[in-house]
C-alpha positions, 0 to 999 in steps of 0.5 A: 499499500502507497503512503498516499492511499494509507493517508486516504484511508485513515481519513475515510476512518476519522470521517466514519468516526465523526458521524457519532455526534449527528447520529445521536442527535436524532436519538428519541429515548436512548441516552448517555450509557444506554448509547454506549451500551447499544453502540458497543453491543452492535459493534461486537455483533457486526464484528462477530458477523464480519470476522466469521465471514472473513475466517470462519471457525479460525477466529474463535480458535485464535481468539481462545488461545490469544496472547496478552497483547491482544487482550491488552489491546482489547482493554484499551479498545474498551476504555476508548469506547467507554470513557469518551461517553462517561466523560460527556456525562460528567462535563461538556463536550468542548472539555472533552474534545480539548482533552482528547487533543493530547492524543498525538502528543502522547502517541508520539512520546509513547513511540519514542519511549517504547518503540525507540522511534524519533519524530521529525521537528515537522511532526512535532510542530504539527502536533503543537499547532493542531493542539492549539487549533483544537484548544482555540476551537473549544477553549472558551467553553471548556472551562465549566464543569468539575475536574473529574470530567476531564480526568475521565476524558484523559483515558481516551488519549492514553488508551489510544496511545497505548493501543497504537503503540502495541499495534505498531509493535505487533506489526513490526515483530518478526514471525508469526503475528497474532490477530489483532482484529480480534482485539477490537471484538474484545473491547466492544464486548468488554465496553458493553458489559461494563456499562450495562448496569449503568444503562439499565433499564434499557429504553431505546425505541425501534427508531433509536436502534436503528441509528445505534446499529448504524453507530456500531457498524459504520461508526465503530466496527468498520473504521477500527478494523481499518485503523488496525490494518493502517498501523502496519503502513503509517506511524503511530504519531501520524495516525493520531495526528490524522485522527484529530480530523475527527473533530473537524469532521464532527463539527461539519456533520452537526452543521450540515445534519443538525443545523448547529452552525459553528462559531467563528473560533471553531472555524478558525481553529479547524483551519489550524488543524488542517493546515498543520495536517497538510503541512506534516503530509506534504513532504511524504506526498511529494516524495510519493 
């Protein structure tokens, strides 16, 4: 796979991730923890069907003897699937998004410490500028709420950075590699089980279940499997940096699909993020 195609697929991943906000605006009864439960449950169901179709019974044999790294990656996925929604119940969306902007920085640090990978000055500059762009977008709204919400939200970039590092380490290892796609299934099941007591009693209408099935399949299952594959093509820091596009796309979807017009600060901050991503990608595209 060429670098250009890998970047294009990662942009598609972030585009699919970003539909969560606009889809939840169309829910009637389901709220907070129930949304998380159904989304994770539908993700697990989609993965069971998809992985079984691709690999048959071998999926279950491999899962039964999966090494610890697969289960650790699955735990990371579960934390990411769950902590975002829990944080939203404790603080504002703005606070959560600003906290998640730490992802590229943490990922670059983990790649340096655990993989011995040096980042270029261009990448560090792009991470800084993109982080400032996110902070500018939501900084005016991020001050409210208690400290607990942002603290819970910190679990998302930390778990994401650890997961990317694990996936890249496995992808670079010699010999037989474990099936890391199964880790996404493990994460979805763990997330659904963790929030079920908080989501009970379930109140989602048939209308809601249709939208939540879209979230489980198109917004989580498909893009997460793609991202696992892309860790063999792109550095972890670059994946985390491109993942910031989820915020930009999410704002655009809310504008187009729910009539939530972004403020001038959001447009300016988004421009900074896009400029940082383009500046970081240009040299590789020129080489290609």
